[in-house]
C-alpha positions in Angstrom: 21.0 -15.8 -11.9 19.9 -13.5 -14.5 21.8 -10.2 -14.8 19.9 -7.1 -15.6 22.6 -6.2 -18.2 20.1 -7.8 -20.8 18.1 -4.7 -20.0 20.5 -1.7 -20.5 19.7 1.0 -17.9 20.3 4.0 -20.2 21.5 4.6 -23.7 24.3 5.5 -24.4 26.7 3.5 -22.3 27.3 4.4 -18.7 29.5 7.4 -18.0 33.1 6.7 -16.7 35.0 8.4 -14.0 38.7 9.2 -14.5 39.3 5.9 -12.7 37.6 4.0 -15.3 34.8 2.9 -13.0 31.4 3.1 -14.8 28.9 5.3 -13.1 25.1 4.9 -13.7 23.6 8.1 -15.0 20.6 9.4 -13.0 18.2 9.1 -15.8 16.9 6.6 -18.2 14.3 6.3 -21.1 10.7 4.9 -21.0 11.8 2.3 -23.3 14.2 0.8 -21.0 12.1 1.4 -17.8 9.2 -0.4 -19.3 11.4 -3.4 -20.4 12.9 -3.6 -16.8 9.5 -3.5 -15.4 8.3 -6.3 -17.7 11.5 -8.2 -16.7 10.6 -8.4 -13.1 7.0 -8.9 -13.6 6.8 -12.2 -11.7 7.9 -10.4 -8.6 5.0 -8.0 -8.7 1.4 -8.6 -7.6 -0.9 -10.3 -10.1 -3.2 -8.1 -12.3 -6.9 -9.0 -11.9 -9.0 -9.2 -15.0 -10.3 -6.0 -16.2 -12.5 -4.9 -19.1 -11.4 -2.1 -21.6 -10.8 1.4 -19.9 -13.2 4.3 -20.0 -11.8 7.7 -21.5 -12.6 10.8 -19.6 -11.4 14.3 -19.7 -10.4 14.9 -16.1 -10.6 13.4 -12.7 -13.8 15.3 -11.6 -15.6 13.4 -14.4 -15.2 10.1 -12.3 -16.8 11.7 -9.0 -20.0 9.7 -9.5 -17.9 6.3 -9.9 -15.9 6.8 -6.6 -16.2 7.9 -2.9 -12.5 8.6 -2.3 -9.1 8.9 -4.0 -5.6 7.9 -3.6 -3.2 10.1 -5.6 0.3 9.2 -6.6 2.3 12.4 -6.3 5.1 12.4 -9.1 3.4 12.6 -12.6 -0.1 13.1 -11.1 0.1 16.1 -8.7 3.7 17.4 -9.4 6.7 16.9 -11.6 9.7 17.3 -9.5 9.1 20.4 -7.5 6.6 21.9 -9.7 2.8 21.4 -9.3 0.9 20.2 -12.5 -1.6 22.8 -13.7 -5.0 22.2 -12.2 -3.8 19.8 -9.4 -4.6 22.5 -6.6 -8.0 23.1 -8.1 -8.9 19.5 -8.4 -8.0 18.8 -4.7 -10.0 21.9 -3.6 -13.0 20.7 -5.7 -12.8 17.1 -4.0 -12.6 18.7 -0.6 -15.7 20.8 -1.4 -17.6 17.8 -2.6 -16.8 15.9 0.6 -14.6 13.3 -1.2 -11.7 12.3 1.1 -8.4 11.7 -0.4 -4.8 10.8 0.3 -1.5 11.1 -1.4 0.2 7.6 -1.5 3.8 8.2 -2.4 6.8 6.0 -2.8 9.1 9.2 -2.2 11.0 7.8 0.8 13.6 10.4 1.1 11.3 12.8 2.9 9.8 12.5 6.4 6.0 13.1 6.5 6.5 16.7 7.7 9.0 17.4 5.0 6.5 16.0 2.3 3.8 18.0 3.6 5.9 21.3 3.5 6.8 20.4 -0.2 3.1 20.1 -1.1 2.3 23.3 0.5 5.1 25.2 -1.2 3.5 24.0 -4.4 0.2 25.5 -3.4 -1.5 21.9 -2.9 -3.9 21.7 0.0 -2.7 18.5 1.4 -2.8 17.8 5.3 -0.7 15.7 7.5 -3.2 12.8 7.8 -3.6 12.8 3.9 -0.1 11.9 3.4 0.8 8.1 3.2 4.6 7.5 2.6 6.4 4.3 1.8 9.0 5.5 4.2 6.3 5.5 7.1 5.2 2.0 5.9 8.6 0.6 5.9 9.6 2.0 9.4 6.3 0.4 10.7 7.6 -3.0 9.6 11.3 -2.9 10.8 10.7 -4.7 14.1 8.6 -7.4 12.8 11.3 -8.0 10.0 14.3 -7.9 12.5 13.8 -6.4 15.9 16.4 -4.2 17.3 19.2 -4.5 14.7 21.3 -1.7 13.4 20.2 -0.5 10.0 22.5 1.3 7.5 20.5 3.6 5.4 21.1 4.6 1.9 19.4 7.9 1.8 19.6 11.5 0.5 22.1 14.0 1.8 20.9 15.5 5.1 18.3 13.0 5.6 17.5 12.6 9.4 15.9 9.6 11.0 14.0 11.4 13.8 10.7 9.8 12.5 11.6 6.3 13.7 12.7 4.7 16.8 14.7 2.1 14.9 18.6 2.4 14.9 19.6 4.0 11.7 22.8 5.3 10.4 24.0 6.8 7.2 25.7 4.2 5.1 27.5 6.9 3.0 28.5 9.0 6.0 30.8 6.4 7.8 32.8 3.8 5.9 32.6 1.4 9.1 28.9 1.5 8.4 29.3 -1.1 5.8 30.4 -3.8 8.0 28.7 -2.7 11.1 25.3 -2.9 9.5 23.0 -5.7 10.6 20.7 -4.8 7.8 20.3 -2.3 4.9 17.4 0.1 4.2 17.2 1.9 0.7 15.4 5.2 1.0 16.9 7.2 -1.9 19.2 6.7 -4.8 20.2 10.4 -5.1 23.8 9.6 -4.0 23.9 6.0 -5.5 26.0 4.7 -8.5 27.4 1.6 -10.0 30.5 1.4 -7.9 28.6 1.7 -4.6 26.1 -0.9 -6.0 28.9 -3.4 -6.7 30.3 -2.9 -3.2 26.8 -3.5 -1.7 26.4 -6.6 -3.9 29.8 -8.0 -2.6 28.9 -7.2 0.9 25.4 -9.1 0.7 27.1 -11.8 -1.1 29.8 -12.3 1.5 27.3 -11.9 4.4 23.7 -11.8 3.5 21.5 -9.5 5.6 18.1 -8.1 5.3 17.3 -5.5 2.7 14.4 -3.1 3.2 13.4 -1.1 0.1 11.2 1.9 1.0 10.7 3.0 -2.6 10.0 0.2 -5.0 9.9 2.4 -8.0 12.2 1.7 -10.8 12.1 5.2 -12.1 10.4 8.6 -11.3 9.5 11.5 -13.6 11.4 14.7 -12.9 11.9 17.8 -15.1 15.0 16.3 -16.7 13.8 12.9 -17.4 13.2 9.5 -15.6 15.5 9.1 -12.7 16.7 5.8 -11.4 15.0 4.9 -8.1 15.7 2.5 -5.3 13.7 -0.3 -6.9 15.9 -0.3 -9.9 18.9 -1.1 -7.9 17.3 -3.4 -5.4 15.8 -5.7 -8.2 19.6 -5.8 -9.5 20.6 -7.0 -6.0 17.9 -9.7 -6.3 19.3 -10.7 -9.6 22.8 -10.9 -8.4 22.7 -12.3 -4.8 20.6 -14.7 -2.8 19.1 -11.7 -0.7 15.3 -11.2 -1.4 14.5 -7.6 -0.6 11.5 -6.6 1.4 9.6 -3.9 -0.6 7.3 -1.4 0.9 5.2 1.0 -1.1 3.3 0.7 -4.3 2.4 -1.8 -5.8 2.6 -3.9 -2.7 -0.2 -4.6 -0.3 0.9 -2.9 2.9 0.8 0.6 1.3 -2.9 0.2 0.1 -3.9 -1.3 3.4 -2.7 1.8 5.5 -4.1 4.2 2.9 -7.6 2.4 3.0 -7.5 2.7 6.9 -7.1 6.6 6.5 -9.9 6.8 3.9 -12.5 4.6 5.4 -15.1 2.4 3.6 -16.2 3.1 0.2 -15.4 2.9 -3.6 -11.6 4.0 -3.6 -9.8 4.9 -6.8 -6.1 4.8 -7.2 -4.9 7.7 -9.5 -1.4 7.3 -11.0 0.7 7.6 -14.0 2.8 4.2 -13.7 1.0 1.0 -14.9 3.5 -1.3 -12.9 3.1 0.5 -9.6 0.0 2.7 -9.2 -2.4 0.8 -11.5 -1.2 -2.7 -11.0 -1.0 -2.1 -7.0 -4.3 -0.4 -6.9 -6.1 -3.1 -8.9 -4.5 -5.9 -7.0 -5.6 -4.3 -3.6 -9.4 -4.0 -5.0 -9.3 -0.3 -5.9 -10.7 1.3 -9.0 -7.8 2.7 -11.0 -7.3 5.9 -13.1 -4.4 6.3 -15.4 -3.1 9.9 -15.9 -1.1 10.0 -19.3 0.1 13.6 -19.9 2.7 14.4 -17.3 4.3 11.4 -15.8 6.1 8.3 -17.1 4.0 7.9 -20.2 4.1 11.5 -21.2 4.6 11.8 -25.1 4.2 8.0 -25.5 1.3 5.8 -26.7 -0.5 4.8 -23.6 -2.8 2.3 -25.4 0.3 0.4 -26.5 1.8 0.2 -23.1 -1.6 -1.0 -21.7 -1.8 -3.7 -24.3 1.8 -4.8 -24.1 1.8 -5.0 -20.2 -1.7 -6.4 -19.7 -2.2 -3.7 -16.9 -5.5 -2.2 -17.7 -7.0 0.7 -15.7 -10.6 1.5 -15.2 -10.3 5.0 -16.5 -7.9 6.9 -18.6 -7.6 10.6 -18.3 -4.9 13.0 -19.7 -4.7 15.1 -16.5 -6.4 15.5 -13.3 
């Protein structure tokens, strides 16, 4: 099996605790994130053929091309807890034009209600039926994967599980959860590090169990850099064990199927900042795609070079919405 050590997670070397156990930093660079996405490319959906992208100034310039929009959140509508300038006005304009939209987010550490409250705090007019979360999608599929089992969740501190009927317990809250778990669910990497990762790899190597990943992102743009997300750790698990994770969220089909149900028929555009999740997933699902370059994962980099290197070609490129 191939080790992801060939694609270093972060320069410089990982930090070390006083015990000498390495702990992965919470941020990485675009160079390493892009390399890791390319290293796992065969695990992602195939990219359909596309012509060269069209350049436009903002999202409203695309309104004649599309009937409805799917928005990524991080890097498109907000960076961390801060709304991107113009995002609120763009959503209001689309609503006034009668253009339906949904936020299709891989942020799985929030319940739908918590995500909605966050958008409202940022001044974004988003309503409950307009939020499609990878968390919701993963919860919908648990019974089909392994009905009735006890899941140990890797989650953010204080995350509750009242939004699912599945049996979930916090893996990091009780040590006995490691052995009691009949399956594992990765919702958030906020409390995760290399020492815990090695322990989970050992658990799954000794006794393979289902692993559900409710956030397939490798990284996410925040105010202080690109944070390592659940997808980063779970592709590492796939490299190092016989377990094949079940991924829910962009770029995988179930996320786009649910979002399309919400929007109804018409020409749908996926608006995102990440080639390997938003643009690849949207194109594979038959959506138009719009790449935003100024605020997200490609901020400050050469987007044209990234498109050429990856072969993931959006229909439209805009600096910001």
